[in-house]
N, C-alpha and C positions, 0 to 999 in steps of 0.2 A: 456883572454890570457895576461899574464904579459909582454910578449915580444912586444906587440903592443904599450906599453907605454914607453916612453923614460926614461933613467936613470935620466935625469934632472928632470923629473916629480916626480919620487920617492924621489930624493934628496930634492926637494922643499917640498914635502909632509912631509917627515921626519923632515925637519927643522921646519915646522909648529907645529908638535906634540911636538918637543923638546922645543920650545919657547912658549908653550901654556900659561904659567903664565905671561910672558911679554905681549903677545898679548891680554890677558884678560883685562889688564889695559887700553888698547887703543880701543879694538874692542869687548867689552862685548856684547854677544848675537847678533853678526853680522856675516854675511857671509864674508869671505875674500878669495881673490885669491892671490896665491903666485907664484912669478917667480924670478929666480936667487936669491933665499933665501931672498926675501923681499916682503912685501905686496904691490901689485900693485893697488888694489882697494878693496873697502868694501861696504857693504850695507845690507839692510834688506831683499832683495829679491834675492833668489838664481839664477833665470834665468837672472836677470839684471846684477848681478855680473859676471856670466859666460860669457855673451855677451860682457860686458865691458872689461873683461880680454882678450878675443879674439882680440878685437880692439887694446888694448894697446900692447899686446905681439906679435900679428900676429901668435900665435900658436893655433893649433886646440885644444890641451889639456893643460889646466893649472889646477893645483890642487886647488880646492875650498873647504874650510872647514868652519864649523860653530863653532864659538868660544863660547863654552858652559860655562856658569858661574857655573854650577853645582847646582844651586838652584831650578831647575825645578823638579817637582815631577811627575812621570808618573804612 
């Protein structure tokens, strides 16, 4: 249900998608957590980044995304 996630969450997530090219230069192939339209933490492990983001932001939900370089073949 979309209503369970705050507008702030969606804004931060949209910010992440919009700034993908910039983020790629700094966080290639890393997980990043976004809060208040900035990257609050990053790493190679999704669960670690999620936990770290909770500690930093004090929020239950912080958008976490993988900064895909696009070179992966599936």
